[in-house]
C-alpha distance (Angstrom), angle and dihedral (degrees) to the residues before:
residue distance angle dihedral
M1 . . .
T2 3.68 . .
V3 3.73 119.4 .
L4 3.89 113.4 -144.9
R5 3.71 118.4 -149.1
A6 3.75 131.1 -166.3
R7 3.78 129.2 -157.4
V8 3.88 134.4 -168.7
L9 3.60 105.5 -134.8
G10 3.81 100.9 171.1
V11 3.73 140.5 -0.6
G12 3.85 131.9 -144.4
G13 3.71 140.0 176.8
Y14 3.65 141.3 -169.5
L15 3.88 133.0 -157.7
P16 3.91 122.9 -163.5
A17 3.86 110.3 -118.6
R18 3.83 96.6 -121.1
V19 3.73 112.3 91.8
L20 3.87 124.0 -165.1
T21 3.82 112.4 -166.7
N22 3.68 128.3 -166.6
D23 3.68 90.4 -105.1
D24 3.81 90.9 55.1
L25 3.77 85.9 49.1
S26 3.68 95.3 50.1
K27 3.90 88.6 59.9
M28 3.79 87.8 60.8
V29 3.86 102.6 43.3
D30 3.78 135.4 16.0
T31 3.79 99.7 -86.2
S32 3.82 140.8 99.4
D33 3.71 139.8 -136.0
E34 3.90 90.1 -114.2
W35 3.94 91.4 49.2
I36 3.82 93.4 51.9
Q37 3.81 95.8 42.8
E38 3.71 93.6 47.8
R39 3.91 92.1 53.9
T40 3.79 101.3 32.4
G41 3.87 110.2 13.9
I42 3.78 87.4 -128.5
R43 3.74 118.5 142.5
E44 3.72 101.6 168.4
R45 3.78 141.7 -9.7
R46 3.70 132.0 -150.8
I47 3.80 120.8 -122.0
A48 3.89 118.6 -152.3
A49 3.84 117.3 -132.5
P50 3.82 115.0 -110.6
E51 3.83 89.1 -104.4
E52 3.79 93.7 51.5
L53 3.77 111.3 92.1
T54 3.92 126.3 -175.8
S55 3.82 86.5 -98.1
T56 3.81 90.3 52.2
L57 3.77 90.3 53.3
G58 3.71 94.4 43.7
L59 3.94 90.7 48.0
H60 3.83 90.0 57.2
A61 3.94 88.2 47.5
A62 3.85 92.6 47.7
R63 3.77 91.3 50.3
A64 3.70 90.3 51.6
A65 3.87 92.0 47.3
L66 3.84 89.9 50.2
A67 3.91 89.4 51.6
N68 3.79 90.0 46.7
A69 3.90 92.4 51.3
G70 3.78 91.0 42.5
I71 3.75 93.2 -129.1
G72 3.80 138.9 118.4
A73 3.87 127.8 -110.2
D74 3.89 88.4 -113.1
E75 3.86 88.0 64.5
V76 3.81 93.3 60.8
D77 3.91 116.5 97.9
L78 3.88 98.0 -176.8
I79 3.67 139.9 19.1
V80 3.80 115.8 -160.8
V81 3.82 118.4 -166.0
A82 3.86 121.7 -176.5
T83 3.70 113.8 -169.6
S84 3.87 143.5 145.9
T85 3.82 90.4 -156.9
P86 3.77 109.2 57.1
D87 3.78 122.5 174.8
E88 3.73 89.3 -116.9
T89 3.78 136.3 -26.9
F90 3.76 94.0 -97.2
P91 3.08 135.4 62.3
A92 3.64 99.9 30.2
T93 3.87 119.1 -109.2
A94 3.79 90.5 -119.2
T95 3.97 91.2 61.7
K96 3.83 87.1 52.2
I97 3.63 91.7 54.8
Q98 3.64 94.3 45.2
A99 3.89 90.8 52.4
G100 3.81 87.0 49.9
L101 3.79 93.5 55.3
G102 3.81 89.7 50.5
């Protein structure tokens, strides 16, 4: 029996450009920066643009991870994506990221 092993060689992340602060939020609903921070610890959140899908965000992060690892996409055997907000039910978001990487 062959034992398969996996290694994380690099990590990457990506944040959408649009920032929504607690002060911004307090102008839309009855709340305050202090109230939100006290209860959640959140100061700001990022909002994806309408054309930015989960796979788009993942592709940016994957490219950053490859650069961090110093390897090419052709050296990756497996892409794992865990999300509660996929682009669509099928195909899986990981396959879209794989296609984007080439």
